[in-house]
N, CA, C and O of each residue as an XYZ file, in Angstrom:
896
protein
N      94.582    102.437     95.156
C      93.792    102.043     94.233
C      93.780    103.099     92.867
O      93.296    102.568     91.867
N      94.233    104.479     92.694
C      94.386    105.199     91.667
C      95.233    104.894     90.713
O      95.121    104.709     89.501
N      96.397    104.866     91.721
C      97.866    104.372     91.189
C      97.644    102.836     90.489
O      97.846    102.569     89.304
N      97.322    102.193     91.211
C      97.096    100.966     90.235
C      96.108    100.720     89.264
O      96.403     99.704     88.635
N      95.163    101.181     88.922
C      94.102    101.507     88.138
C      94.800    102.235     86.736
O      94.597    102.052     85.536
N      95.770    103.198     87.532
C      96.372    104.126     85.958
C      97.186    103.175     85.255
O      97.228    103.173     84.025
N      98.009    102.148     86.154
C      99.030    101.399     85.406
C      98.453    100.207     84.549
O      98.935     99.661     83.556
N      97.647    100.042     85.016
C      96.558     98.571     84.025
C      96.434     99.412     83.282
O      97.069     99.196     82.250
N      95.710    100.644     83.294
C      95.154    100.792     82.192
C      96.031    101.071     80.895
O      95.806    100.771     79.722
N      97.332    101.884     81.599
C      98.107    101.746     80.213
C      98.767    100.695     79.664
O      99.366    100.619     78.591
N      98.561     99.762     80.656
C      99.134     98.329     79.917
C      98.007     97.410     78.837
O      98.247     96.446     78.110
N      96.636     98.206     79.101
C      95.850     98.070     78.238
C      95.609     98.728     77.086
O      95.252     98.284     75.995
N      95.842     99.853     77.440
C      96.276    100.957     75.803
C      97.509    100.610     75.228
O      97.847    101.005     74.113
N      98.041    100.048     75.787
C      99.315     99.810     74.822
C      99.626     98.218     74.376
O     100.717     97.769     74.025
N      98.569     97.619     74.472
C      98.983     96.392     74.360
C      98.706     96.059     72.406
O      97.802     96.363     71.627
N      99.638     95.520     72.307
C      99.692     95.592     70.341
C      98.868     95.145     69.655
O      98.739     95.609     68.522
N      98.058     94.127     70.093
C      97.535     93.269     69.735
C      96.104     93.640     68.922
O      95.741     93.264     67.807
N      95.490     94.434     69.800
C      94.359     95.152     69.997
C      94.512     96.452     68.867
O      93.658     96.609     67.994
N      95.542     97.236     68.979
C      95.597     98.632     68.600
C      95.816     97.998     67.046
O      94.987     98.440     66.250
N      97.087     96.744     66.299
C      96.658     96.581     65.137
C      95.453     96.061     64.628
O      95.172     96.469     63.501
N      94.668     95.276     65.145
C      93.474     95.037     64.917
C      92.252     96.138     64.632
O      91.335     96.116     63.810
N      92.554     96.927     65.465
C      91.803     98.317     65.226
C      92.157     98.821     64.091
O      91.384     98.598     63.159
N      93.337     99.600     63.815
C      93.872     99.623     62.334
C      93.913     98.943     61.177
O      94.224     99.510     60.130
N      93.594     97.603     61.237
C      92.356     97.230     60.079
C      91.116     97.295     60.255
O      90.321     97.160     59.324
N      90.808     97.486     61.323
C      89.042     98.061     61.414
C      88.876     99.039     60.760
O      87.945     99.100     59.956
N      89.753    100.058     60.949
C      89.954    101.351     60.185
C      90.258    101.658     59.232
O      90.496    102.764     58.746
N      90.289    100.167     58.673
C      91.052    100.705     56.969
C      90.056     99.860     56.256
O      90.179     99.603     55.059
N      89.058     99.423     56.995
C      88.603     98.427     55.956
C      86.811     99.219     55.455
O      86.694    100.430     55.648
N      86.017     98.713     55.067
C      84.934     99.490     54.332
C      84.277     99.928     55.542
O      83.973     99.217     56.500
N      84.039    101.487     55.368
C      82.856    102.179     56.565
C      83.769    102.330     57.582
O      83.289    102.651     58.669
N      85.134    102.160     57.502
C      85.875    101.753     58.551
C      85.755    103.009     60.030
O      86.301    102.749     61.103
N      85.134    104.033     59.850
C      85.099    105.177     61.176
C      84.353    104.349     61.723
O      84.741    103.824     62.766
N      82.933    103.969     61.103
C      81.831    103.382     62.175
C      82.319    102.129     62.418
O      82.336    101.739     63.585
N      82.788    101.301     61.389
C      83.216     99.980     62.604
C      84.011    100.581     63.971
O      83.586    100.485     65.122
N      84.832    101.000     63.699
C      85.793    101.640     64.706
C      84.948    102.363     65.392
O      85.292    102.439     66.572
N      83.846    103.007     65.111
C      82.849    103.323     66.890
C      82.238    101.796     67.483
O      82.013    101.465     68.647
N      82.085    101.093     66.325
C      81.658     99.492     67.487
C      82.532     99.483     68.099
O      82.467     99.891     69.259
N      83.814     98.965     67.504
C      84.850     98.460     68.029
C      85.172     99.311     69.738
O      85.243     98.700     70.805
N      85.291    100.511     69.597
C      85.238    100.849     70.583
C      84.279    101.011     71.819
O      84.514    101.169     73.017
N      83.150    100.919     71.119
C      81.657    100.864     72.194
C      81.623     99.452     73.137
O      81.390     99.348     74.342
N      81.946     98.400     72.130
C      82.246     96.844     72.835
C      83.618     97.239     73.785
O      83.568     97.192     75.014
N      84.525     97.532     73.230
C      85.754     97.230     73.833
C      85.378     98.499     75.416
O      85.855     98.065     76.464
N      84.801     99.549     75.519
C      84.379    100.463     77.012
C      82.963     99.437     76.915
O      82.125     99.896     77.692
N      82.692     98.793     76.545
C      81.121     97.966     77.103
C      82.170     97.102     78.056
O      82.260     97.373     79.253
N      82.682     96.415     77.662
C      83.573     95.118     78.643
C      84.225     95.716     80.007
O      84.249     95.333     81.176
N      84.888     97.149     79.109
C      85.037     97.646     80.789
C      84.409     98.313     81.882
O      84.725     98.486     83.059
N      83.222     98.713     81.020
C      82.200     99.274     82.046
C      81.484     97.774     83.221
O      81.340     97.691     84.441
N      81.153     96.669     81.893
C      80.674     95.164     82.929
C      81.324     95.293     83.888
O      81.070     95.889     84.934
N      82.150     94.770     83.593
C      83.278     94.693     84.446
C      83.753     95.247     85.514
O      84.332     94.623     86.404
N      83.566     96.332     85.508
C      83.341     96.971     86.834
C      82.050     97.373     87.497
O      81.856     97.447     88.710
N      81.149     97.634     86.479
C      79.160     97.459     87.357
C      79.576     96.223     87.910
O      79.548     96.410     89.126
N      80.002     94.890     87.654
C      79.798     93.317     88.254
C      80.461     93.305     89.307
O      79.968     92.454     90.047
N      81.674     93.999     89.963
C      81.922     94.396     91.278
C      81.696     95.182     91.569
O      82.860     95.342     91.936
N      81.190     96.169     91.879
C      80.365     97.300     91.867
C      79.114     96.498     92.592
O      78.759     96.755     93.742
N      78.697     95.819     92.032
C      77.379     95.371     92.702
C      77.324     94.105     93.061
O      76.287     93.447     93.138
N      78.820     93.581     93.374
C      79.440     92.310     94.370
C      78.978     93.279     95.656
O      77.963     93.098     96.329
N      80.116     94.520     95.867
C      80.626     95.085     96.900
C      79.794     95.965     97.359
O      79.905     96.525     98.450
N      78.747     96.170     96.400
C      77.780     97.364     97.034
C      78.429     98.873     96.579
O      77.807     99.917     96.382
N      79.732     98.654     96.491
C      80.116    100.266     96.457
C      80.932    100.623     97.975
O      81.497    101.641     98.377
N      80.774     99.713     98.388
C      81.442     99.788     99.913
C      82.633     99.037     99.601
O      82.641     98.249     98.655
N      83.805     99.263    100.455
C      85.406     98.314     99.889
C      85.155     96.884    101.053
O      84.501     97.316    102.002
N      85.326     96.071    101.156
C      85.455     95.241    102.228
C      86.307     95.778    103.927
O      87.407     96.327    103.858
N      86.003     95.665    104.563
C      87.240     96.584    105.744
C      88.847     94.975    105.588
O      88.763     93.795    105.250
N      89.526     95.466    105.843
C      91.148     95.294    105.743
C      91.239     94.027    106.643
O      90.988     93.954    107.846
N      91.671     93.006    105.765
C      91.658     91.503    106.827
C      90.613     91.072    106.422
O      90.978     90.035    105.868
N      89.162     91.156    106.260
C      88.594     90.722    105.913
C      88.402     89.398    104.981
O      89.410     89.327    104.278
N      87.547     88.361    104.703
C      87.618     87.448    103.640
C      87.458     87.965    102.427
O      88.016     87.252    101.593
N      86.857     89.037    101.896
C      86.680     89.009    100.280
C      87.764     90.082    100.281
O      88.074     90.199     99.095
N      88.515     90.944    101.022
C      89.320     91.957    101.056
C      90.970     91.249    100.444
O      91.804     91.623     99.620
N      90.817     89.942    101.463
C      92.052     88.994    101.664
C      91.647     87.877     99.942
O      92.557     87.680     99.138
N      90.704     87.504     99.780
C      90.066     87.199     98.494
C      90.810     88.316     97.424
O      91.593     87.808     96.621
N      90.716     89.046     97.391
C      90.965     90.237     95.607
C      92.118     90.154     96.080
O      92.722     89.287     95.448
N      92.962     90.754     97.131
C      94.717     90.491     97.142
C      95.195     89.216     96.544
O      96.083     89.229     95.691
N      94.512     87.860     97.056
C      95.277     86.532     96.666
C      94.997     86.960     95.105
O      96.007     87.188     94.439
N      93.589     87.104     94.391
C      93.231     87.272     93.079
C      93.988     87.691     92.312
O      94.345     87.072     91.309
N      94.483     89.125     92.722
C      95.492     89.683     91.912
C      97.017     89.209     92.326
O      98.031     89.488     91.686
N      96.981     88.750     93.039
C      98.756     88.215     93.442
C      99.040     86.798     92.211
O     100.014     86.475     91.532
N      97.862     86.319     92.354
C      97.871     85.117     91.215
C      97.763     85.515     89.947
O      98.292     84.785     89.109
N      97.062     86.751     89.480
C      97.475     87.354     88.418
C      98.750     87.802     87.739
O      99.298     87.601     86.655
N      98.971     88.449     88.765
C     100.125     89.087     89.017
C     101.802     88.196     88.588
O     102.801     88.546     87.960
N     101.383     86.893     89.340
C     102.228     85.942     88.879
C     102.402     85.162     88.079
O     103.448     84.546     87.874
N     100.781     85.027     87.166
C     100.450     84.447     85.233
C     101.059     85.043     84.753
O     101.776     84.644     83.834
N     101.022     86.553     85.278
C     101.526     87.691     83.600
C     103.072     87.322     84.030
O     103.787     87.153     83.043
N     103.664     87.180     85.151
C     105.046     86.376     85.373
C     105.398     85.218     84.273
O     106.076     85.185     83.246
N     104.740     84.449     84.875
C     104.940     83.450     84.199
C     104.705     83.398     82.658
O     105.300     82.500     82.061
N     104.151     83.991     82.152
C     103.438     84.382     80.693
C     104.717     84.692     79.756
O     105.191     84.084     78.796
N     105.228     86.348     80.683
C     106.060     86.558     80.071
C     107.247     85.817     79.456
O     107.707     85.728     78.318
N     107.681     85.130     81.113
C     109.025     84.704     81.208
C     109.270     83.191     79.471
O     110.121     82.947     78.616
N     107.561     82.522     79.991
C     107.422     81.845     79.012
C     107.800     82.190     77.432
O     108.645     81.731     76.663
N     106.838     83.154     77.313
C     107.241     83.593     75.734
C     108.629     84.642     75.534
O     109.040     85.243     74.541
N     109.044     84.579     76.690
C     110.732     85.476     76.514
C     111.672     83.863     76.276
O     112.658     83.960     75.545
N     111.420     82.702     76.766
C     112.061     81.828     76.752
C     111.868     81.271     75.542
O     112.896     80.734     75.130
N     110.752     81.175     74.658
C     110.414     80.629     73.341
C     110.236     81.455     71.992
O     109.587     81.063     71.021
N     110.976     82.763     72.102
C     110.941     83.854     71.474
C     112.230     83.302     70.255
O     112.202     83.595     69.060
N     113.311     82.445     70.942
C     114.720     82.663     70.009
C     113.981     81.121     68.989
O     114.676     80.580     68.129
N     112.787     80.717     69.247
C     112.395     79.456     69.048
C     111.937     79.858     67.151
O     111.308     80.916     67.176
N     112.026     79.531     66.208
C     111.643     79.637     64.802
C     110.459     79.579     64.534
O     109.767     80.408     63.942
N     109.999     77.925     65.253
C     108.584     77.059     65.145
C     107.816     78.362     65.877
O     106.878     78.993     65.390
N     108.366     78.562     66.985
C     107.083     79.508     67.778
C     106.882     81.182     67.247
O     105.837     81.829     67.176
N     108.097     81.540     66.959
C     107.941     82.833     65.877
C     106.762     82.835     64.921
O     105.794     83.595     64.878
N     107.073     81.832     64.191
C     106.364     81.608     63.073
C     104.643     81.304     63.320
O     103.674     81.836     62.778
N     104.701     80.446     64.150
C     103.190     80.356     65.058
C     102.598     81.982     65.647
O     101.496     82.449     65.357
N     103.426     82.516     66.343
C     102.910     84.030     67.042
C     102.860     84.822     65.691
O     101.740     85.221     65.373
N     103.574     85.020     65.110
C     103.052     85.978     63.821
C     101.803     84.928     63.312
O     100.906     85.112     64.136
N     101.436     84.108     62.514
C     100.604     83.563     61.795
C      99.165     83.506     63.070
O      98.085     83.110     62.634
N      99.265     83.950     64.718
C      98.456     84.291     65.410
C      97.995     85.402     65.153
O      96.786     85.582     65.005
N      99.068     86.536     65.033
C      98.949     87.987     65.268
C      98.600     88.432     63.818
O      98.058     89.531     63.703
N      98.821     87.786     62.825
C      97.785     88.220     61.652
C      96.264     87.418     61.551
O      95.343     88.069     61.058
N      96.028     86.193     61.954
C      94.528     85.677     62.035
C      93.985     86.799     63.248
O      92.795     87.076     63.092
N      94.614     87.462     64.375
C      93.980     88.267     65.240
C      93.647     89.149     64.735
O      92.430     89.306     64.840
N      94.188     89.948     64.136
C      94.277     91.432     63.395
C      93.621     91.428     61.816
O      93.096     92.387     61.249
N      93.836     89.921     61.238
C      93.048     90.375     60.000
C      92.046     88.801     60.161
O      92.504     87.785     59.639
N      91.031     88.754     60.725
C      90.256     87.800     60.576
C      89.194     87.231     59.299
O      88.592     86.169     59.141
N      89.289     88.442     58.526
C      88.798     88.489     57.263
C      89.885     88.786     56.139
O      89.816     89.693     55.309
N      90.709     88.026     56.245
C      91.738     87.480     55.432
C      92.279     88.634     54.414
O      92.503     88.408     53.225
N      92.483     90.089     55.133
C      92.088     91.456     54.426
C      91.564     91.439     53.143
O      92.155     91.511     52.066
N      90.345     91.332     53.399
C      89.144     91.465     52.266
C      88.780     92.751     52.220
O      88.079     93.192     51.310
N      89.202     93.431     53.151
C      88.516     94.813     53.395
C      87.168     94.969     53.528
O      86.825     96.058     53.070
N      86.157     94.255     54.018
C      84.960     94.235     54.607
C      84.787     93.647     55.935
O      85.065     92.487     56.238
N      84.306     94.543     56.695
C      83.820     94.031     58.045
C      82.515     94.248     58.503
O      81.958     95.298     58.181
N      81.880     93.346     59.271
C      80.170     94.124     59.414
C      80.568     94.433     61.122
O      81.535     94.197     61.846
N      79.614     94.904     61.234
C      79.536     95.490     62.557
C      79.359     94.619     64.045
O      79.447     95.000     65.212
N      79.193     93.845     63.696
C      79.142     92.727     64.472
C      80.335     92.221     64.244
O      80.890     92.367     65.333
N      81.110     91.707     63.515
C      82.425     91.288     63.809
C      83.472     92.102     63.861
O      84.536     91.507     63.690
N      83.589     93.617     64.093
C      83.966     94.397     64.985
C      83.876     94.478     66.295
O      84.866     94.519     67.025
N      82.599     94.511     66.730
C      82.244     94.170     68.264
C      83.164     93.180     68.616
O      84.258     93.343     69.156
N      82.577     92.036     68.229
C      83.495     90.321     68.455
C      84.259     90.497     68.518
O      84.704     90.017     69.560
N      85.564     91.438     67.516
C      86.473     91.438     67.945
C      87.431     92.239     68.616
O      88.654     92.142     68.717
N      86.162     93.489     69.284
C      86.581     94.210     70.460
C      86.631     93.299     71.889
O      87.471     93.361     72.787
N      85.763     92.669     71.811
C      85.532     91.587     73.133
C      86.903     90.365     73.147
O      87.605     90.092     74.120
N      86.995     89.762     71.723
C      87.902     88.861     71.960
C      89.380     89.699     71.919
O      90.282     89.078     72.482
N      89.556     90.287     71.660
C      90.536     91.166     71.468
C      90.889     92.045     72.886
O      91.460     93.131     72.985
N      90.420     91.303     73.773
C      90.188     92.567     75.263
C      91.448     91.397     76.301
O      91.389     90.195     76.559
N      92.263     92.245     76.582
C      93.446     91.975     77.113
C      92.621     91.151     78.745
O      92.891     91.657     79.835
N      91.981     90.322     78.696
C      91.032     90.140     79.877
C      92.083     89.552     80.927
O      91.213     89.354     81.775
N      93.214     89.125     81.541
C      94.082     89.524     82.208
C      94.144     90.843     82.906
O      93.555     90.911     83.985
N      94.744     91.863     82.476
C      94.803     92.439     83.027
C      93.737     93.519     83.328
O      93.971     94.554     83.952
N      92.327     93.098     82.722
C      90.921     93.700     82.598
C      90.408     92.786     84.578
O      89.631     93.203     85.437
N      91.104     91.780     84.562
C      90.438     90.937     85.633
C      91.329     91.536     86.929
O      90.858     91.578     88.065
N      93.336     92.213     86.433
C      93.399     92.387     87.655
C      92.480     93.955     87.849
O      91.743     93.958     88.836
N      92.478     94.944     87.194
C      91.595     95.695     87.423
C      90.599     95.746     87.952
O      90.220     96.820     88.420
N      89.808     94.558     88.060
C      88.612     94.167     88.484
C      89.175     93.642     90.263
O      88.526     94.095     91.206
N      89.889     93.083     90.430
C      90.892     92.930     91.776
C      90.712     93.964     92.778
O      90.548     93.878     93.995
N      90.802     95.296     91.730
C      91.498     96.726     92.840
C      90.193     97.638     92.469
O      90.062     98.673     93.121
N      89.272     97.346     91.525
C      87.869     98.441     91.922
C      86.953     97.589     92.772
O      85.797     97.969     92.957
N      87.647     95.819     93.600
C      86.455     96.156     95.057
C      86.993     96.689     95.794
O      86.558     95.978     96.699
N      87.811     97.582     96.463
C      88.560     98.659     97.186
C      87.797     99.997     96.912
O      87.898    100.852     97.792
N      86.874    100.359     95.555
C      86.458    101.518     95.532
C      85.420    101.977     96.421
O      84.758    100.990     96.742
N      84.973    103.025     96.967
C      84.309    103.436     97.573
C      83.076    104.956     97.021
O      83.147    106.134     97.370
N      82.216    104.387     96.228
C      80.817    104.884     96.038
C      80.534    106.698     96.587
O      79.927    107.639     96.075
N      81.586    106.470     98.281
C      80.441    107.016     98.757
C      81.863    108.709     98.453
O      81.663    109.749     99.080
N      82.822    108.616     97.683
C      83.364    109.193     97.334
C      83.542    109.890     95.289
O      83.865    109.186     94.332
N      83.177    111.490     95.255
C      83.212    111.379     94.224
C      84.328    111.285     93.158
O      84.047    111.424     91.968
N      85.935    110.986     93.687
C      86.966    110.487     93.433
C      86.824    109.608     92.810
O      87.123    109.408     91.633
N      86.076    108.637     93.965
C      85.983    107.444     93.044
C      85.598    107.208     91.528
O      86.321    106.675     90.686
N      84.467    107.648     91.363
C      84.055    108.133     90.145
C      84.553    108.438     88.935
O      84.295    107.943     87.838
N      85.543    109.592     89.338
C      86.580    110.051     88.503
C      87.615    109.196     87.859
O      87.936    109.038     86.681
N      88.160    108.555     89.288
C      89.074    107.139     89.337
C      88.443    106.067     88.419
O      89.151    105.228     87.860
N      87.656    106.090     88.334
C      86.896    104.774     87.594
C      86.698    105.075     86.135
O      86.967    104.303     85.216
N      86.176    106.331     86.022
C      85.721    106.676     84.742
C      87.019    107.122     83.712
O      87.106    106.903     82.504
N      88.094    107.892     84.696
C      89.555    107.900     83.948
C      90.330    106.701     83.299
O      91.072    106.672     82.317
N      89.793    105.421     84.432
C      90.308    104.231     83.975
C      89.552    103.675     82.314
O      90.100    103.339     81.264
N      88.500    103.749     82.594
C      88.084    103.754     81.224
C      88.435    104.088     80.139
O      88.720    103.402     79.157
N      88.424    105.234     80.295
C      89.407    106.875     78.979
C      90.446    106.190     78.915
O      90.540    105.653     77.811
N      91.604    105.869     79.864
C      92.925    105.972     79.477
C      93.417    105.061     78.919
O      94.503    105.055     78.339
N      91.956    103.384     79.153
C      92.475    101.842     78.768
C      91.444    102.317     77.482
O      90.586    101.440     77.379
N      91.278    103.145     76.704
C      90.847    103.112     75.977
C      91.346    104.537     74.677
O      90.802    104.812     73.608
N      92.585    105.193     75.369
C      93.254    106.196     74.867
C      93.755    105.747     73.520
O      93.597    106.654     72.703
N      94.104    105.060     73.186
C      95.305    104.308     71.729
C      93.884    104.164     70.815
O      93.831    104.936     69.858
N      92.998    103.471     70.962
C      91.912    103.482     69.945
C      91.051    104.717     70.047
O      89.963    104.470     69.527
N      91.112    106.000     70.532
C      90.145    106.500     70.286
C      91.130    107.725     70.090
O      90.719    108.877     69.956
N      92.105    107.466     70.088
C      93.605    108.979     69.329
C      93.310    108.539     67.890
O      92.724    109.344     67.166
N      93.741    107.065     67.293
C      93.629    106.659     66.342
C      92.167    107.139     65.463
O      92.321    107.718     64.388
N      90.856    106.883     65.946
C      89.809    107.038     65.615
C      89.120    108.419     65.527
O      88.094    108.757     64.936
N      90.085    109.191     66.374
C      90.036    110.805     66.245
C      90.928    111.590     64.316
O      90.487    112.341     63.446
N      91.932    111.030     64.458
C      92.375    111.246     64.026
C      92.308    110.551     62.154
O      92.851    110.969     61.132
N      91.531    109.550     62.366
C      90.939    108.768     61.345
C      89.983    110.018     60.560
O      89.872    110.292     59.365
N      89.487    110.503     61.538
C      88.006    110.998     61.418
C      88.370    112.258     60.515
O      87.819    112.535     59.449
N      89.611    113.122     61.258
C      89.642    114.498     60.962
C      91.071    114.583     59.671
O      91.594    115.478     59.007
N      91.230    113.294     59.815
C      93.090    113.990     58.803
C      93.122    112.185     57.980
O      94.010    111.347     58.137
N      91.880    112.048     57.149
C      92.136    110.528     57.081
C      92.973    110.160     56.164
O      93.248    108.964     56.070
N      93.625    111.227     55.186
C      94.375    110.537     54.239
C      96.128    110.491     55.098
O      97.102    109.766     54.897
N      96.001    111.074     55.600
C      96.816    111.209     56.759
C      97.282    110.073     57.229
O      98.410    109.598     57.094
N      96.144    109.557     57.923
C      96.020    109.005     58.895
C      95.549    107.752     58.224
O      94.684    107.423     59.036
N      95.529    106.986     57.457
C      95.761    106.059     56.461
C      97.450    105.630     56.404
O      97.807    104.524     56.811
N      97.988    106.176     56.103
C      99.144    105.718     55.860
C      99.914    105.867     56.866
O     100.954    105.214     56.951
N      99.529    106.771     57.822
C     101.135    106.527     59.215
C     100.046    105.353     60.341
O     100.567    104.889     61.355
N      99.138    105.139     60.124
C      98.243    103.797     60.717
C      98.958    102.582     60.355
O      99.394    101.748     61.148
N      99.027    102.561     59.259
C      99.829    101.488     58.617
C     100.972    101.360     58.583
O     101.269    100.379     57.901
N     101.911    101.930     59.035
C     102.907    101.817     59.462
C     103.214    101.421     60.710
O     104.066    100.606     61.062
N     102.090    102.369     61.674
C     101.920    102.073     62.641
C     102.033    100.536     63.230
O     102.737     99.979     64.073
N     100.963    100.143     62.338
C     100.531     98.399     62.749
C     101.828     97.454     61.785
O     101.945     96.228     61.798
N     102.430     98.138     61.239
C     103.440     97.285     60.531
C     105.065     97.271     61.805
O     105.780     96.343     62.183
N     105.075     98.896     62.135
C     105.792     98.389     63.401
C     105.599     98.157     64.757
O     106.324     98.448     65.708
N     104.636     97.654     64.721
C     103.974     97.157     66.258
C     104.092     95.596     65.561
O     104.404     94.770     66.418
N     103.969     95.198     64.634
C     103.648     93.779     64.203
C     105.304     92.703     64.604
O     105.446     91.660     65.242
N     106.563     93.838     63.667
C     107.471     93.292     64.315
C     108.186     93.703     65.198
O     109.416     93.717     65.139
N     107.129     94.307     66.653
C     107.729     94.673     67.889
C     106.961     93.919     68.594
O     107.002     94.131     69.806
N     106.136     92.945     68.154
C     104.703     92.697     68.675
C     105.106     91.883     70.316
O     104.611     92.216     71.393
N     106.435     90.427     70.032
C     106.802     89.931     70.977
C     107.598     90.873     72.013
O     107.198     90.763     73.173
N     108.345     91.515     71.863
C     109.277     92.369     73.048
C     107.946     93.004     73.637
O     107.976     93.052     74.867
N     106.879     93.464     73.110
C     106.344     94.684     74.093
C     105.314     93.565     74.714
O     104.976     93.963     75.828
N     104.662     92.250     74.384
C     104.231     91.441     75.118
C     104.707     90.980     76.283
O     104.129     90.802     77.355
N     106.173     90.750     75.859
C     107.056     90.275     76.904
C     107.358     90.902     78.116
O     107.373     90.473     79.269
N     107.644     92.217     77.540
C     107.811     93.515     78.522
C     107.149     93.875     79.136
O     107.515     94.335     80.217
N     105.497     93.849     78.677
C     104.432     94.552     79.176
C     104.106     93.120     80.737
O     103.923     93.100     81.954
N     104.199     92.350     79.787
C     104.027     91.489     80.961
C     104.611     90.893     82.474
O     104.032     90.534     83.499
N     105.789     90.963     82.148
C     106.345     90.999     83.167
C     106.662     92.376     84.303
O     106.762     92.589     85.511
N     106.724     92.988     83.184
C     106.745     94.908     84.661
C     105.366     94.741     84.861
O     105.045     95.182     85.965
N     104.472     94.300     84.258
C     102.949     94.335     85.144
C     102.336     93.317     85.955
O     101.264     93.236     86.554
N     103.499     92.437     85.773
C     103.616     90.698     86.293
C     103.657     91.127     87.523
O     102.772     90.880     88.342
N     105.038     92.037     87.844
C     106.426     92.116     89.334
C     105.540     93.085     89.838
O     105.402     92.843     91.037
N     104.787     94.188     89.470
C     104.055     95.105     89.929
C     102.685     93.962     90.540
O     102.944     93.440     91.624
N     102.229     93.837     90.330
C     100.805     93.111     90.630
C     101.305     92.558     92.076
O     101.090     92.879     93.245
N     102.273     91.316     91.248
C     102.666     90.725     92.762
C     103.175     91.547     93.533
O     102.339     91.736     94.417
N     104.346     92.347     93.782
C     104.767     93.084     94.798
C     103.840     94.026     95.462
O     103.912     94.054     96.691
N     102.986     94.797     94.887
C     101.947     95.119     95.695
C     101.008     94.416     96.264
O     100.353     94.850     97.212
N     100.804     92.994     95.631
C      99.456     92.769     96.411
C     100.646     91.670     97.607
O     100.025     90.888     98.327
N     101.729     91.665     97.708
C     102.734     90.508     98.478
C     102.503     91.979     99.842
O     101.691     92.031    100.765
N     103.282     92.708     99.545
C     102.921     94.534    100.303
C     101.642     94.270    101.282
O     101.625     93.895    102.455
N     100.431     94.643    100.269
C      99.044     94.844    101.202
C      98.782     93.307    101.671
O      97.637     93.328    102.123
N      99.214     92.193    101.762
C      98.521     91.474    102.342
C      99.642     90.915    104.116
O      99.386     90.157    105.051
N     100.971     91.896    103.733
C     101.802     91.182    105.100
C     101.866     92.799    105.483
O     102.517     93.100    106.484
N     101.435     93.495    104.978
C     100.885     94.581    105.800
C     100.110     94.794    106.956
O      99.861     95.940    107.330
């Protein structure tokens, strides 16, 4: 369970779209406070999903080969296959000019929903965090949390570590802005530009790698 959660958390925290949007939030009016709202909403989504899964399982993993256990593995397999298909779809469409232009437009809209006005309400920052949450990966994490056993202290540490690691890139940008606002402003702007230029290959590679891992791991667990 720990390795699965670790890999999914890394994939979540390296997702380029939320990072680009968060840099925009930080550069807006009272950006540090708006960024804090974004992070809290982001964390709230992760905690809510984990809490719902644990409420369903009662904090006890279902027995191997039971219907709930098999259903969770089947769901993880479906998500893995879906990510592979999505990554392959993006790879095939990458060379199409209209697709590239459309993708850039979506990225700009998602990371700049106010048209670069420089102002964003706290509610907008929170909604943006929810909207840009990589729900496919969060759903994959939920299928892993089904196996969590709350009778062990290590499980709490693993779940806490997952939430922190999945938010690490946002926390790093927030703290950097707090302690070095001038340097952070320039460097985060360059980071956002770089991410915009490399967004498509990052999404393709991330989707394919994560999808293949989830698919292979699920098949192994279903057949072993």
